[in-house]
N, CA and C of each residue as an Amber inpcrd file, in Angstrom:
protein
   354
  19.2330000 -55.7800000 165.2520000  19.5410000 -54.4060000 164.9620000
  19.5960000 -54.3410000 163.4110000  18.7750000 -53.4270000 162.9880000
  18.9880000 -52.9420000 161.6430000  19.5560000 -51.5260000 161.7970000
  20.3100000 -51.1510000 160.7670000  20.8460000 -49.9690000 160.6550000
  20.8360000 -49.3580000 159.2990000  20.3810000 -48.0660000 159.3920000
  19.9170000 -47.2940000 158.5590000  20.1250000 -45.8720000 158.7220000
  20.9260000 -45.3860000 157.4040000  21.2040000 -44.0640000 157.5190000
  20.1510000 -43.1920000 156.3570000  20.5110000 -41.9780000 156.3800000
  19.7140000 -41.4320000 155.3910000  20.8690000 -41.2080000 154.0140000
  20.2650000 -41.5950000 153.4130000  21.1150000 -41.6400000 151.7610000
  21.3810000 -40.2230000 151.4280000  22.7360000 -40.0820000 150.7450000
  23.1410000 -38.9150000 150.4770000  22.4420000 -38.7810000 149.1270000
  21.9920000 -37.2060000 148.9400000  20.8720000 -37.0820000 147.7550000
  21.7090000 -36.9270000 146.5180000  21.1010000 -37.2990000 145.4120000
  21.5530000 -37.3390000 144.3480000  21.0130000 -36.1230000 143.3870000
  20.2340000 -35.4220000 143.8250000  19.8960000 -34.3000000 143.3410000
  19.1100000 -33.1710000 144.4790000  19.8150000 -32.1330000 144.5090000
  19.2760000 -30.9310000 145.1260000  18.6270000 -29.5600000 144.5680000
  17.6760000 -29.1780000 144.7510000  17.0150000 -27.9990000 144.0960000
  16.9310000 -26.7430000 144.7920000  17.0690000 -25.3710000 144.7280000
  16.8080000 -24.4460000 145.6040000  15.9380000 -23.7440000 144.9450000
  14.9860000 -23.1390000 145.9230000  13.9880000 -21.7830000 145.3090000
  14.8160000 -20.5260000 144.9430000  14.3500000 -20.5380000 143.9160000
  15.0220000 -19.1620000 143.5710000  14.5630000 -17.9150000 144.1360000
  14.7450000 -16.5790000 144.3100000  14.4940000 -15.3290000 145.3970000
  13.6220000 -14.7060000 143.9030000  14.0300000 -14.3480000 143.0010000
  13.1790000 -13.7810000 141.9690000  13.5780000 -14.3980000 140.2070000
  13.1290000 -15.5610000 140.4690000  13.1480000 -16.3280000 139.3800000
  12.7640000 -15.6260000 137.6620000  13.6230000 -15.7480000 137.2130000
  13.6350000 -15.1300000 135.4990000  12.9060000 -15.8350000 134.5270000
  12.7560000 -17.4590000 134.9610000  12.2360000 -18.2960000 134.0800000
  10.8840000 -18.5070000 134.5620000  10.1440000 -19.6770000 133.7220000
   8.9900000 -19.9220000 134.5590000   9.0370000 -21.0240000 135.7490000
   8.4630000 -20.3680000 136.7030000   8.5970000 -21.4770000 137.7710000
   7.3770000 -21.6510000 138.6950000   7.6930000 -22.8700000 139.4600000
   6.6780000 -23.5500000 140.4220000   7.0220000 -23.1570000 141.7610000
   6.3610000 -21.8970000 142.4680000   7.0070000 -21.6860000 143.8080000
   8.2070000 -21.3670000 143.9580000   8.4050000 -20.6400000 142.9390000
  10.3230000 -20.4030000 143.1460000  11.0970000 -21.3380000 142.6150000
  10.7870000 -22.9230000 142.3280000  11.6080000 -23.7300000 141.6990000
  11.3470000 -23.6600000 140.0900000  12.9910000 -23.4790000 139.6550000
  12.9500000 -23.8670000 138.0380000  13.8610000 -24.6670000 137.7120000
  14.0830000 -25.7650000 138.6830000  15.1810000 -26.6020000 137.9590000
  14.8320000 -28.0690000 138.1970000  13.2610000 -28.2050000 138.1470000
  12.9460000 -29.4670000 138.2070000  13.2650000 -30.5880000 136.8640000
  13.6290000 -30.0390000 135.9920000  14.3380000 -30.7750000 135.0000000
  15.5160000 -31.2520000 135.2360000  16.1770000 -31.1090000 136.4470000
  17.2100000 -31.7470000 137.1980000  16.8600000 -33.2000000 137.8020000
  15.8330000 -33.2310000 138.0470000  15.1020000 -34.6420000 138.7720000
  14.7780000 -35.2870000 137.6320000  14.9070000 -36.6430000 137.7830000
  14.4380000 -37.7490000 136.5710000  13.3610000 -37.7920000 136.6530000
  12.4380000 -37.8140000 135.6490000  10.9000000 -38.4980000 135.0020000
  10.9770000 -40.3300000 135.2490000  11.7300000 -40.7910000 135.1930000
  11.9220000 -42.1030000 135.1590000  12.5920000 -42.9750000 136.1340000
  13.1930000 -42.7350000 137.1300000  13.7360000 -43.2000000 138.5260000
  12.4260000 -43.2490000 139.6160000  12.5000000 -44.1030000 140.3330000
  11.7050000 -43.6810000 141.8600000  12.8380000 -43.3600000 142.7560000
  12.2360000 -43.1520000 143.8790000  12.9530000 -42.7720000 144.9290000
  12.3280000 -42.0780000 146.3610000  13.0010000 -41.2410000 146.9670000
  12.4440000 -40.4810000 147.9570000  12.8750000 -38.8240000 147.7540000
  12.2150000 -38.0950000 148.3010000  12.2890000 -36.8490000 148.1400000
  12.0470000 -35.9460000 149.3380000  12.8470000 -34.6460000 149.8180000
  12.7840000 -34.1740000 150.9340000  12.4000000 -32.7650000 150.6370000
  11.3010000 -32.1310000 151.6810000  11.3500000 -30.6790000 151.5310000
  11.7460000 -30.0750000 152.5290000  12.6460000 -29.2600000 152.5900000
  13.4020000 -28.3640000 153.7550000  12.7510000 -27.1930000 153.7270000
  12.5900000 -26.0710000 154.5070000  12.4840000 -24.7410000 154.6100000
  13.7750000 -24.0700000 154.5870000  13.9530000 -22.8180000 154.9390000
  15.0470000 -21.9030000 154.5920000  16.0370000 -22.1360000 156.1210000
  15.6610000 -22.4550000 157.0510000  16.4010000 -23.0260000 157.9590000
  16.7320000 -24.4470000 157.9220000  16.8120000 -25.1630000 156.9720000
  17.4510000 -26.6370000 156.9190000  16.5850000 -27.6650000 157.4710000
  14.8320000 -27.2410000 157.9590000  14.2550000 -28.0160000 158.8040000
  13.4720000 -28.9800000 157.7430000  13.3860000 -30.2260000 158.2660000
  12.5500000 -31.2720000 157.3680000  10.9810000 -30.7700000 157.3900000
  10.3750000 -30.3400000 156.2320000   8.9770000 -30.1450000 156.2890000
   8.0520000 -31.2870000 156.1290000   8.8480000 -32.2520000 154.8050000
   8.0450000 -33.2730000 154.4900000   8.7770000 -34.1050000 153.4850000
   8.7960000 -35.5820000 153.8780000   9.6450000 -36.3950000 153.2220000
   8.5360000 -37.3230000 152.6110000   8.5260000 -37.8810000 150.9090000
   7.8000000 -38.5490000 150.6540000   8.2460000 -39.8390000 149.7040000
   7.6740000 -40.5670000 148.7810000   8.6500000 -41.5230000 148.2440000
   7.5950000 -41.6260000 146.4880000   8.2100000 -42.0170000 145.7380000
   7.4220000 -42.3140000 144.5650000   8.3190000 -42.7700000 143.3290000
   7.3850000 -44.0320000 142.5600000   7.9130000 -44.3030000 141.8350000
   8.4690000 -43.6780000 140.6410000   7.8260000 -42.1220000 140.1920000
   8.3990000 -41.4270000 139.1970000   8.5140000 -40.0550000 139.5790000
   9.7810000 -39.6940000 140.1370000  10.0130000 -38.6600000 141.4430000
   9.2740000 -37.1640000 140.7960000   9.8080000 -37.0090000 139.4140000
   9.6350000 -35.5240000 139.3650000   8.2220000 -35.2410000 139.1160000
   7.3010000 -36.2810000 138.2740000   6.0320000 -35.9240000 138.6680000
   5.3880000 -35.7370000 139.9940000   5.8440000 -36.5930000 140.6880000
   5.1720000 -36.8060000 142.0420000   5.6500000 -35.2580000 143.2340000
   6.6670000 -35.0410000 142.8760000   7.4430000 -33.7440000 143.5470000
   6.2910000 -32.4700000 142.8740000   6.3260000 -32.8010000 141.4950000
   5.2180000 -31.2180000 140.9950000   3.9370000 -31.3630000 141.7900000
   3.4390000 -32.5070000 141.6110000   2.0060000 -32.7840000 142.4580000
   2.0570000 -32.2700000 143.3850000   2.8520000 -32.5140000 144.2510000
   2.7280000 -31.9100000 145.9060000   2.4920000 -30.1380000 145.5770000
   3.2720000 -29.6000000 144.6680000   2.9120000 -27.8750000 144.1700000
   1.4690000 -27.9450000 143.6820000   0.9250000 -28.5010000 143.2630000
  -0.3480000 -28.3260000 142.2480000  -1.8140000 -28.9050000 142.9520000
  -1.7090000 -30.1610000 143.7640000  -2.7240000 -30.9810000 144.1870000
  -3.4520000 -30.2380000 145.7170000  -4.6630000 -30.4390000 145.5650000
  -5.4830000 -29.5940000 146.9820000  -5.5790000 -30.4580000 147.8360000
  -5.0800000 -32.1770000 147.9200000  -5.3130000 -32.6900000 148.9220000
  -3.6390000 -33.0320000 149.4770000  -2.6940000 -32.3370000 149.2980000
  -1.1590000 -32.4300000 149.4330000  -1.0420000 -32.0820000 150.8230000
  -0.3860000 -33.0690000 151.7550000  -0.0530000 -32.4970000 153.1500000
   0.5040000 -31.2750000 153.1570000   1.0210000 -30.5960000 152.2390000
   1.8250000 -29.5650000 152.2570000   1.1940000 -28.3410000 151.6700000
  -0.1100000 -28.6990000 150.9650000  -0.6750000 -27.5560000 150.2580000
  -1.0180000 -26.3270000 150.6700000  -0.8530000 -26.0430000 152.1710000
  -1.1720000 -24.9210000 153.2990000   0.3980000 -24.2240000 153.5210000
   1.2020000 -25.1480000 152.9190000   2.9320000 -24.6820000 153.5770000
   3.6040000 -24.7330000 152.3770000   3.4770000 -24.4910000 151.4990000
   4.1840000 -24.3750000 149.9910000   4.9100000 -23.3900000 150.2030000
   4.7230000 -22.4800000 150.3030000   5.8370000 -21.5340000 150.1280000
   6.7960000 -21.3030000 151.3010000   6.9140000 -22.3540000 152.0820000
   7.7760000 -22.6780000 153.0010000   8.9120000 -23.4000000 152.5090000
   8.9030000 -24.5560000 151.5370000  10.0070000 -24.8340000 150.7020000
  10.7590000 -24.1310000 150.1430000  12.1070000 -24.3640000 150.5700000
  13.1810000 -23.4150000 150.0690000  14.1030000 -24.2990000 149.5540000
  14.0600000 -26.0660000 149.8570000  15.3190000 -26.7190000 149.0820000
  14.3650000 -27.8810000 148.8720000  14.6760000 -28.7740000 147.8030000
  14.2600000 -30.2730000 147.7310000  15.0790000 -31.2150000 147.3110000
  15.3840000 -32.2610000 148.0160000  16.6320000 -33.1350000 148.0520000
  16.0630000 -34.3610000 147.4180000  16.7530000 -34.9500000 146.4400000
  15.9020000 -36.5790000 145.9010000  17.2500000 -37.4330000 145.9660000
  16.4140000 -38.4030000 146.3710000  17.3500000 -39.5690000 146.2700000
  16.7770000 -40.9380000 145.8160000  17.3250000 -41.4570000 144.5060000
  17.4270000 -42.1460000 143.8600000  17.0450000 -44.1490000 144.8030000
  16.2380000 -44.2120000 144.6370000  15.9400000 -45.6630000 145.5340000
  15.1770000 -46.7450000 144.5370000  15.5100000 -47.7680000 143.7960000
  14.6570000 -48.4200000 143.2680000  13.6100000 -49.2990000 143.4060000
  13.9480000 -49.6670000 144.9930000  13.3480000 -50.8020000 145.2260000
  11.8180000 -50.2600000 146.1230000  10.7950000 -50.5740000 145.9730000
   9.4760000 -49.7550000 146.6730000   9.6990000 -50.2060000 148.3950000
   9.7450000 -51.3660000 148.5090000  10.2110000 -51.5220000 150.1430000
  11.2060000 -50.9510000 150.5030000  12.1780000 -50.6920000 150.2130000
  13.1710000 -49.4030000 150.7940000  13.1790000 -48.1350000 150.8240000
  12.0000000 -47.7860000 149.6450000  11.2870000 -46.5280000 149.5310000
  10.6260000 -46.3840000 151.0520000   9.5010000 -47.1490000 151.3470000
   8.8590000 -47.3670000 152.2570000   9.5020000 -47.4800000 153.5180000
  10.8230000 -47.7950000 153.7480000  11.6230000 -47.7260000 155.0620000
  12.1810000 -46.5570000 155.1050000  12.6730000 -46.0180000 154.1320000
  13.3040000 -44.8650000 153.8650000  12.5560000 -43.7020000 154.3620000
  11.1900000 -43.7570000 153.6960000  10.4150000 -42.8450000 154.1890000
  10.2200000 -42.2970000 155.4410000   9.7020000 -43.5910000 155.8170000
   9.1730000 -43.7090000 157.5130000  10.6450000 -43.3450000 158.3060000
  11.4990000 -43.8440000 158.0240000  12.9250000 -43.5710000 159.0610000
  13.1480000 -41.8570000 158.9420000  12.9690000 -41.7290000 157.9690000
  13.6690000 -40.1370000 157.8500000  12.5150000 -39.2170000 158.6930000
  11.1590000 -39.5130000 158.1290000  10.1820000 -38.7660000 158.8700000
  10.4050000 -38.8850000 160.2960000  10.5790000 -39.9560000 160.8690000
  10.9450000 -39.8490000 162.2800000  12.4090000 -39.4160000 162.7950000
  13.5720000 -39.7750000 162.1880000  14.9150000 -39.3550000 162.6250000
  14.8720000 -37.7380000 162.6680000  14.2920000 -37.3390000 161.6240000
  14.3910000 -35.7960000 161.2720000  13.3090000 -35.2250000 161.6840000
  12.2860000 -35.8980000 162.2660000  11.1100000 -34.8790000 162.5300000
  10.2680000 -34.1250000 161.7490000  10.0660000 -34.8340000 160.5050000
   9.2460000 -34.4910000 159.5730000   8.1360000 -33.4620000 159.7740000
   7.8580000 -32.2770000 159.8100000   6.6540000 -31.5240000 160.6270000
   5.2120000 -31.9580000 159.5780000   5.3240000 -32.2720000 158.1450000
   4.1470000 -32.5070000 158.1140000   3.7690000 -34.0220000 157.3630000
   4.3720000 -34.8570000 158.1220000   4.3290000 -35.9830000 157.8820000
   3.5890000 -36.7080000 159.2100000   2.2770000 -36.3920000 159.4690000
   2.1270000 -37.0710000 160.8650000   1.6730000 -38.3980000 160.6840000
   1.2980000 -38.9840000 159.7460000   0.8350000 -40.4650000 159.6660000
   1.9870000 -41.2510000 159.3810000   2.8590000 -40.7040000 159.0320000
   4.6060000 -41.5020000 159.2600000   5.1630000 -41.4410000 160.7470000
   4.7800000 -40.6470000 161.5630000   5.5820000 -40.4220000 162.8770000
   5.0800000 -41.4100000 163.8300000   6.0450000 -42.2040000 164.5930000
   5.6620000 -43.2300000 165.1180000   5.6120000 -43.1500000 166.5770000
   6.2870000 -41.6270000 167.2880000   6.4980000 -41.4050000 168.6100000
   5.3280000 -39.9730000 168.5210000   4.0720000 -40.5720000 168.2270000
   3.5510000 -39.2810000 168.5650000   2.5980000 -39.2250000 170.1060000
């Protein structure tokens, strides 16, 4: 039996209600997310429900792409995202395991391809 736990976030950023600075869907603190490290990221709504979990070799670029891409699984739900949590995970295999585990354990609403209990 393998025991997996959801890692503690290294960075958490929140949507601003009336941002004074340049923003992407209300988020102004992307600079707090590393450009160089890989890991996993989780998008939550204002009720703290997990909307989406993803993985990336370079976190900041991948997270921002979800707010710009026309093919992102959350493209029609970007306004729902109120919080982003980021966990640094160097190993690509561990990132894959965490992504699948978290999507299933916390019931990520917009990760249908990762859910095993459909």
